[in-house]
LUMDRENDO-938558 format. One line per 2 residues: their letters; for each residue y, x, z of N, C-alpha, C. Coordinates in steps of 0.1 Angstrom, whole numbers, plus 5000, padded with zeros to 4 digits. Each point is the difference from the previous one (the first is absolute). Layout:
# residues N
a	Y X Z Y X Z Y X Z  ...
This chain:
# residues 143
ms	1980 0986 0725 4996 5011 4993 5005 4999 4985  5006 5011 4995 5003 5000 4986 4996 5013 4994
fy	4996 4999 4987 4995 5011 4992 5007 5000 4987  5002 5012 4995 5005 5002 4986 4990 5009 4993
fa	4995 4996 4989 4990 5007 4992 5006 5003 4986  4998 5013 4996 5005 5004 4987 4990 5009 4993
iv	4999 4998 4987 4992 5009 4992 5010 5008 4992  4999 5013 5001 5009 5009 4993 4993 5008 4989
gt	5006 5000 4988 4993 5007 4989 5002 5015 5000  4995 5006 4990 5000 5015 4999 5014 5005 4998
kd	5009 4992 4995 5014 5005 4998 5009 4995 5011  4994 4997 5012 5007 4995 5012 5007 4987 4997
np	4995 4992 4991 5006 4987 4997 4991 4989 5007  5007 4990 5005 4992 4989 5007 4993 4992 4989
iy	4987 4998 5002 4991 4992 4991 4999 4986 5006  4998 4999 5013 4998 4987 5006 5006 5001 5015
ev	5006 4989 5004 5004 5000 5014 5000 4986 5005  4997 4999 5013 4999 4986 5007 5002 5002 5015
ef	5006 4990 5006 5002 4999 5014 4991 4989 5006  4994 5004 5012 4991 4990 5007 5006 4997 5013
gt	5000 4988 5004 5003 4996 5014 5015 5001 5004  5009 5001 4990 5014 5001 5003 5006 4986 5000
sg	5009 4998 5010 5006 4987 5000 5015 5003 5000  5008 4992 4993 5014 5001 5000 5006 4997 5013
tk	5007 5010 5006 5007 4998 5013 5014 4995 4998  5003 4989 5007 5013 4994 4998 5010 5007 5010
sa	5011 5004 4994 5011 5006 5009 5012 4992 4998  5009 5000 5009 5012 4993 4999 5009 5005 4989
gl	5003 4991 4990 5009 5004 4989 4993 5008 4989  4987 5003 5001 4994 5007 4990 4990 4991 4992
dp	4999 5003 4987 4990 4993 4992 4987 5006 5002  4989 4992 5004 4987 5005 5002 4994 5007 4988
na	5003 4996 4988 4995 5006 4988 5006 5014 4998  5013 5002 5004 5007 5013 4999 4994 5009 5010
kk	4996 4995 5012 4994 5009 5010 4986 5004 4996  4993 4991 4994 4986 5004 4995 5001 5010 4989
de	5010 4998 4991 5002 5010 4989 5004 5014 5005  5008 5000 5010 5004 5013 5006 4988 5006 5007
hr	4991 4992 5006 4988 5005 5007 4991 5006 4989  4999 4993 4989 4991 5005 4989 5004 5014 4995
hl	5013 5002 4998 5006 5012 4995 4997 5012 5010  5001 4996 5013 4997 5010 5011 4985 5004 4999
nq	4991 4990 4998 4986 5003 4999 4997 5010 4988  5007 4997 4989 4998 5008 4988 5005 5014 5002
fi	5011 5002 5008 5005 5013 5003 4991 5008 5009  4994 4993 5010 4991 5007 5009 4987 5004 4993
ih	4995 4992 4991 4988 5004 4993 5003 5011 4990  5012 4999 4994 5003 5011 4990 5002 5013 5007
sa	5006 5000 5012 5002 5012 5008 4987 5007 5004  4990 4992 5002 4987 5005 5004 4991 5006 4988
ld	5005 4998 4988 4992 5005 4988 4999 5015 5000  5010 5007 5005 4999 5015 5000 4989 5004 5010
lv	4999 4994 5011 4989 5003 5010 4987 4997 4994  4998 4989 4993 4987 4996 4994 4996 5011 4990
ee	5010 5004 4991 4996 5009 4990 4997 5014 5006  5006 5003 5011 4997 5013 5007 4986 4999 5007
lq	4997 4989 5006 4987 4998 5007 4988 4999 4990  5002 4994 4989 4989 4997 4991 4993 5013 4995
wn	5007 5011 5000 4994 5013 4995 4992 5007 5012  5002 4995 5012 4994 5007 5011 4987 4993 5005
tn	4996 4989 4993 4988 4993 5004 4993 4994 4988  4987 4997 5002 4993 4994 4989 4999 4985 5002
am	5005 4995 5011 4999 4986 5003 5010 4992 4992  4997 4988 4996 5009 4991 4993 5009 4993 5010
yl	4995 4997 5011 5007 4993 5011 5007 5010 5009  5013 5000 5000 5008 5011 5007 5004 4995 5014
ks	4996 4988 5004 5004 4995 5013 5015 4999 5001  5006 5001 5012 5014 4999 5002 5007 5013 4997
vd	5008 5000 4990 5006 5013 4995 5015 5002 5005  5006 4989 5004 5014 5001 5005 5003 4989 5010
kf	5011 5001 5007 5004 4990 5009 5015 4998 4999  5005 4988 5000 5014 4997 5000 5003 4990 5011
ne	5007 5004 5010 5002 4992 5012 4986 4995 5005  4998 4987 5000 4987 4994 5005 4991 4998 4988
wh	5004 5003 4988 4991 4997 4988 4992 5013 4997  4988 4997 4995 4991 5011 4996 4998 4998 4985
is	4998 5011 4993 4997 5000 4985 4986 5006 4998  4991 4992 4995 4987 5004 4997 4999 5001 4985
af	4991 5010 4995 4999 5002 4986 4986 5001 4996  4997 4997 4987 4987 5001 4993 5003 5005 4986
is	4993 5011 4996 5002 5006 4987 4988 4997 4991  5002 4995 4988 4989 4997 4991 4997 5013 4992
ag	4989 5000 4993 4996 5012 4992 5010 5003 4989  5007 4990 4996 5010 5001 4989 5014 5003 5005
ni	5001 5004 5013 5013 5003 5007 5009 4988 5001  4995 4988 5002 5008 4988 5003 5000 4999 5015
kf	5011 4998 5006 5002 5000 5014 5001 4985 5005  4992 4997 5010 5000 4987 5006 5007 5002 5014
ml	5011 4994 5002 5008 5003 5013 5001 4987 5007  4998 5000 5014 5002 4989 5008 5009 5003 5012
lh	5010 4992 5002 5009 5001 5011 4996 4990 5010  4997 5004 5012 4995 4991 5010 5004 5004 5014
es	4999 4990 5010 5004 5003 5013 4988 5005 5009  4989 4994 4999 4989 5004 5008 4990 5010 4993
kn	4993 5007 5008 4991 5010 4995 4986 4995 5002  4994 4995 4989 4986 4996 5001 4994 5006 4987
ed	4995 5012 5002 4995 5008 4989 4989 4994 4991  4990 4994 5007 4989 4995 4993 5004 4988 4991
si	5008 4991 5005 5004 4988 4992 5009 5005 4989  5009 5009 5002 5008 5005 4989 4992 5007 4990
rn	4990 5008 5004 4991 5006 4990 4993 4990 4991  4995 4989 5007 4993 4990 4992 5010 4993 4991
ff	5012 4997 5004 5010 4994 4992 5003 5009 4987  5001 5013 5002 5003 5009 4989 4988 5000 4991
ne	4988 5001 5005 4988 5000 4992 4999 4988 4991  5003 4988 5006 4999 4988 4992 5011 4999 4989
ch	5012 5005 5004 5011 5000 4990 4997 5011 4989  4994 5011 5003 4996 5010 4990 4990 4994 4991
es	4990 4993 5005 4990 4994 4991 5007 4990 4991  5009 4992 5004 5007 4991 4992 5009 5007 4989
yi	5006 5011 5004 5007 5008 4991 4992 5006 4989  4988 5005 5004 4990 5005 4990 4997 4989 4989
ki	4999 4988 5005 4997 4989 4990 5012 4998 4991  5012 5001 5005 5012 4999 4991 5000 5012 4990
lm	4996 5012 5004 4999 5011 4991 4990 4998 4989  4990 4992 5002 4990 4998 4990 5004 4990 4989
np	5012 4994 5003 5005 4991 4990 5006 5008 4988  4996 4998 4988 5005 5009 4989 5014 4998 4997
fy	5006 4989 5005 5014 4997 4997 5010 5005 5010  4994 5006 5011 5009 5005 5011 5003 5015 4997
ei	5012 5004 5001 5005 5014 4998 5002 5006 5014  4995 5012 5002 5002 5007 5013 5015 5001 5003
ns	5003 4999 5012 5014 5001 5006 5009 4988 4996  4994 4990 4994 5009 4988 4997 4998 4990 5012
pi	5010 4991 5002 4999 4991 5012 4988 4991 4998  4993 4996 5011 4989 4991 5000 5006 4986 5003
ts	4998 4992 4990 5005 4986 5001 4989 4989 5001  4988 5005 5001 4988 4991 5001 5001 4991 5012
ig	4999 4987 4998 4999 4991 5012 4987 5001 5007  4989 5003 4993 4987 5002 5006 5000 5013 5009
fd	5007 5010 4996 5001 5012 5008 5008 4997 5013  5011 4993 4998 5009 4997 5012 4992 4991 5010
tk	4992 4991 4995 4992 4991 5008 4990 5008 5008  4994 5010 4994 4990 5008 5006 5006 5009 5011
vr	5012 5006 4997 5006 5008 5010 5005 4992 5012  5005 4988 4998 5004 4991 5011 4988 4996 5008
ya	4989 4997 4994 4988 4996 5007 4995 5012 5008  5000 5012 4995 4996 5012 5007 5009 5002 5012
ak	5013 4997 4999 5009 5002 5011 4997 4990 5011  4997 4987 4996 4997 4990 5010 4987 5004 5007
ry	4991 5006 4993 4987 5003 5005 5000 5012 5010  5007 5010 4996 5000 5013 5008 5012 5003 5008
l	5012 4995 4996 5012 5003 5007 5003 4988 5009
């Protein structure tokens, strides 16, 4: 199982991104790091293409958790919208709505704590090691 998680700001800029459970596949004559880098760009493209659907759906519901908003081949894109219009996007293979919702809730709680930092500017990249650790722990726990 592999997952790609991204937090997208109000200006459609990536604030935070991380991959879980991906392993570099070795192919004949290819550098595994190049393959992983190509895979990362594909993940970014898939998430970015689903942003229009998320923005369309957010005005039709009061829920913050939008469930699965799009599908690309065997991959599903789930989304969560914060009150400040920050989008939490998860690219995943399996559909387990309850665990994904719990993962989003825990990540949102960690993001709120980042926002309370007076030195953090909205829409700027999150570089906190503590935040990264909490997101990875939530992924291990729920995904």
